N, C-alpha and C positions, 0 to 999 in steps of 0.2 A: 696206497700201493696195491697194485693188482699184478699177480704173477700166476703163471700156469702151475698147476700141480704136476710135479714130475713123477715118473714111474720110480718106485722105490724097491725094486727087486732085481736080482741078477737076471740077465746079463746087462741090464740097463745101468745099473750102478752096483758096485761091489761092497761099498760100506755105507750103511744107513745109520744115522744117529737118532737119538730121541728127539733132538731138535728138528730134524728133517721130517719125522713123522708128525710131530706137533704142528709144524708149519703147514703141512698139507691138510691136517684136520682143521686148523684155523681158517685156511683159505676156503675149505669146503663150507664151514659154518657161515663165513662171511657171504659166500655166494648164495646159499639157499635162504639165508635170513634177509639178505639185501642190505645189511648193515656192515660198514667197515669197522665200527666200534659201537657197541650197544649203549643205549641210554642207561642211566644208573638203575632204573627199575627193571631193566632186562639183563643186567650184567651177570647175575647169578645163573640164570638159565643159559646164557651164551657161553659162559665159562664151563658150566657143567657139560654142555654139548661138546665143546672142544675136548674135554677130558675123556668123555665116553667114546668119542670117535677116535681119539688117539689110542686108547686101549684096544678098541676093536681092530684098528689098523695094525697095531703091533702083533696082536694074536693072529690075524690073517697072514701077515708076512712071515711069522714064525712057523706057520703050519703049511705054507705053500711048498710044493715039491716041483722044482724047476728041472725039466729034462735037459740033458746035455745037448750041446749043439752038434749037428751032423755035418 
């Protein structure tokens, strides 16, 4: 399955779930690693990367200041 990573901030979307952020992180890791699913010997590194990117994305989204529309 390949899907585009969607924008996860207002005004593009009003409600973002943890699952939305994790799905975007997973898609990113899949894209840069070239693996849809890692081999057993790479699973730990793959999963750790998804978690780190999920956390960084959540921190980014929480700290963004979106200007009001004009």
